[in-house]
C-alpha positions, 0 to 999 in steps of 0.5 A: 808590688804596686804601682801607683799613678800620682797626679803630682811630681816628677821623678826628679822632685820625688826625693827622699822625704816625699817617698817617706810619706807615700811609704808611711801613708801606704804602710798605715793603710796595709797595716804594716811597720815602713821598713816592711814597703820599699820604693823600688821605681819612678817613671815618668808617665807622659800622662798630665793628669798622672805624670808620675808613677811610683813602684812600691814593693810590700813584704810582711815579715810577719810568717804566713802573711794573706798577700791576697788579702794585703793586695785587696787592701792596698787596691782598696786603699788607693780607689777609696781616695784613703791614700790620698787624704792620708797623703794630705795630712803628712803634708803632701795635699792635693795629690790625687792617686790611681792603681796601675799595677798592683800584683804578687810581687817577688824579689825580681821585679818587672819595669813598671811600665812597658816602655818607659813612658813618655813621648814614644811617639815623639822622635827622640835618642833613648839611653839605658843605664845599669848604674852600680851602688844606687838605690831609688831613695839615693840617686837623687836630682844632683846625681841625675844631673851630673849623669845629664851632663855627661851624657849631653856632652856623649851625644851633642846635646845640652842637658837641659834637653835630657829627662830621666824618664825611668828610675828602678832596682831589678832586685829588692835589696840589691845594689844597683839600678836601672835608669832610661834617660831620654832627649828630645832635641829642639830643631834647627841645631846643627848639633842638636839634630838628631842626624848628629846624634845618630853619628856620635852614637855610632862613634861610642867606644866601650864604656863611653862613660868611664872618662867622666869623673862621676861619683857613681859607677854608671854602663851603658846597657847597649847602644842609645836608640834613636827613634823616629819612624815606624817600623811596618810589616804589611801582608800580601796575597800573592807572590813570595820572597823569591819573586818580590823583585826591584819593580815590585818594591818600588810599585808598594812603596810608591803606593804607600808613599802616596797614601801617606803623604810623603817621599818614597825616599823617605820608605825603605823596604827591609825585609820580606818572608815567606808566612805559611799562610796560605791566605798572605803567603808574603809579608813585607817589612818596610821602615818609614822614616820622615826626612821632617824629624818634628813629625807626629810618628803616633799620627802616622801610624794612625794614618798607615792602620786607616789606609791599609784596614780600608782597602786603599792601599790595595786600590792603590796599588791595583792603579799601578797594575799589582792586584793584591789584597793587603793586611797589616800585620803589625806597626810599631815605632822604629830606630835608626839602628836594629830593628826587630824580624819581621816575624818570629819563627821565619815564616813557612812550614815550621810544622814540617821537618826541614833544615834552616840556615841563617846566613850574613850576606855583605854588601847586599840589601832587600832590593839588591838581592834579586831571584838570579842571587839567591839560585846561586847561593841556593847551589852553594848551600845545597852542595855543603848540606848534600841537597839539591838546590830545587829542596832549598827556598829562601823564606827570609831577607832582612835588613838588620841594621838601616843603612848598613851593608848586611842582608840575613838571608833564611833558608830552608830545605826539605830533603827529597830524593833518598836524602834524610836528614840525617845525612844533613845533620852528618853533613853540618857536623862537618861543616867548617863555617867560617870556610865554608864559601871560601873555594865558591866564586859567588857575587857577594860575600856570604858566612853562616850565621851560626850551624844550621839547624835540623828541625826534626822533633816536637817538644811538649810541656804536659801538667801533672795532677800529682808528685813534685819534681822531687818524688817524679823519679826516673821510674815514673818518668818511664811510665809516662814516656810508655803511656805517651808512646803508645798514644802516638805510635812511637817507639819509647826510644823516640822520647825523653823526659828533658825537664821538670818543674813545680808549678805552684798551681795546687 
């Protein structure tokens, strides 16, 4: 699979004739027949020097073809300039080519570039769609224009403000394509403001494109996303979720706003988590949504990194009475809708046996769900699980939707007082998740987000220098279990083979 960067053209203009020219030139260099190559993806890169990226899959029909040698031939053909020369002699002069990615591929292809290309750092709306019955070849400019008209109508945008940034076939010889369309509304028009676009998205029903008479079957991959902010997670050298009250949140927000030249109202704490890291025990997630939708979000990210990395944020906090060191854990472009969790595993004591419960609390936010409310929730959960409230710890608060009315809370429990995880497990099996809090008098409305999970094991993947999955029979599995049990001081009954896989590595 090769991603090739071209110095001319865009997805809309790289029509079937130009695709054929590229295929023929590349086939000549690789010593293949053109029928053994296929254009499987087009993408506007956002790079003015190489505005178009074309993904091509090369599938030799000759049995036993040396794919590594083929890969090297493709790379050499591009980097030597020979591909550009072949294109020039075939009627596409003045096109410079460079290597994006060349790798051994399968029938299921990755997207050629991670984020669909261009202007991630400019406020925009992004729409992902799957279109049945089409290929990169057949989905030409005329069909793209029809889809842009329909999407423009749905989102209240002028079709001229919409742009295809990605067209890719997820499966070679399949019958569908995935596309990404982005909209960059001009400022100043009430119907073209991203705020209005966000409202339109909220009103979309299921399969909204069905009401348009399109000559192809297009479905949204999910709700369109409005990208107009920065989501950041900041590590603090002191504190925990329970003590991170409204006053401390406001101090952090005001300090960040002052350093970034923004109003405090343009920042919001949307998550807090105990990290389990002794140096930075508390991680706080903040979303920055500038009211000026023309703001350069890339420059804002750079400024944020500079201010935290230089120690300016710690100094600003100290001036306001909070003495902590700070680090920038992450910074990424955020949306007005769903945010990622601040840390993948919810932080603390993943390596100790524990029970983990995740709950949705309606009508609360990170700001409002203070230590007193956390204690009330711990009391209720402890009673349900047969534990003591002091054995429970709130390790994460998180608002999955900005401006929504639901807070996600993660609680972890480390049983004491002769209560075992086996006892807790039995309580969980008896739990009626939907009605668990029906008889409580809590001043908020919690519900379990799935059954609580008991974490009390280790999963290991072990590579062996012999055998295949088919040959590794029950006798050999038992021999591995017995050997491993002896090494780690357990009974063989406490270990189980749960998966076998041929790795392809000799």
